[in-house]
N, C-alpha and C positions, 0 to 999 in steps of 0.2 A: 074909868080904868078898863083896860082891855087885857084879859088873861085867857089864854087858850091852852089846853093840855094836848100834848102830842098824841096821847092815847085816844083823844076824841076826834082826831083828824083822820079822814079817809085816805087810804093808800090808793095810788093809781100808777100805772106805767106811763111815764112821760114819753114824749116824742123821741128823746135821745136814749130810751130804754133804761133809765134809772127808775128806781121805785121811789116815788115822791109822796110826801105829805105836805100840803101847803099850809104853813102856819098862819100866814096872813098875806092878803093882797088888798091894797086900798080900794080897788075897784069892786071887790066883793064884801069887804068888811067895813066899808065906810070910815076909814081911818084918815087922819090928816098927815100922812107921810107919802113920800114919792117912791118908795121901794117896796119890794115884796121879800118874804122870807119863807124858805122851804127846807125841809129835812129830806135828805137823799140817801139812798143805799145802792151800792153796787156790790153784787154778790161775788164770792171768790171765783176766780177763773173767768171773769166777765169784764165788760167795759161799756161805757156809754158809747152811743153812736156819734160819729163826727157831726158836728153842728156848729152854727154860729148864731150869735144874737146881735141885733143892732144896738143893744144896750150894754152897759158895763155889768160885770158880774164878779162876785167874790165867793170863793169857796173857803170854808173853815173846816178842817178835818177834825172830827170828834173821836174817831176810832178807826183802827186799821192802817193799812199802808197801800200805796199805789204809785202809779206813774202818771203825772199830769202832762198832757201834750197840748201846747198852744202854738199854732202855726208850725214852724220847723224845730221848735225847742221842746225838749222833754226833760222832766226832772222828777226824781223820787220825792214822794210826799208822805207824811205820816201824822199821827195825832199831834195837834197843836199848831200845825202849819196853816198859814193863810195864803191864798192864791188870788192874785188880781188878774182878771181876764178882761182885756180891753175890748171895746165894742168891735164887732165885725171880724173877730178872730176865729179861725177854724180851731176847734178844741174838742178834746175828749179825755176822759180819765179812765184808767184801767186799774182793776184791783189786782195787786201783785202778791197779796197775802192769803192766808188760809181762813181768815175771818171776814165778816162783812166790812166793807169800806163805808163808813158813815160820815156824812158831812152836811153842813148847812150851806145853803145857796142864798145869797143876797143879790137881787137884781134891781138896778136903778137906771132909769125909771122902772117902775114895777113891771113884772113879767106879763106879757100878752102874747098869745099864740102867733099873731101876725109879725112879731119881732124875732121869731126863731125860724132858722132855715136848717132842716135836717138834710145832711149831705150824702147819706148812704141809703 
C-alpha cells in the first residue's frame, strides 16, 4: 500500500511558475503506474507560464476559479472541473479569483523534465 500525505510533500516552484507538491512519480516512488500526480497552486492575480508537454495532462480543479488556455481556446474553470490537455499543446492557466487556484495535475506518461518546454 502506498499512502502519502500532502503535508509531507515539499513545495517547489515548477518551470511553469506554479507552486507544486509532487504526490507521486513512479520514477521516484517505484510504483507500478505510468502516470504522475501533483498538487498545484496558482496565487491570485497570477498565472502559469506558457508551456507544453510532449505527454497528455489532466487538471482537476479543487478550489478557486481561473481561465484555462489551450492553444487558441480559453475557458473559465472552477471547482469540480476536469480539463484534458492534449500532448504538445501550448497551455497556461490563470487565476481569475481572489483565492488560491488549487488543482491536481495528472501527467501520463509520468512527468519528466525533458518532456516539458517552457515558452516564456
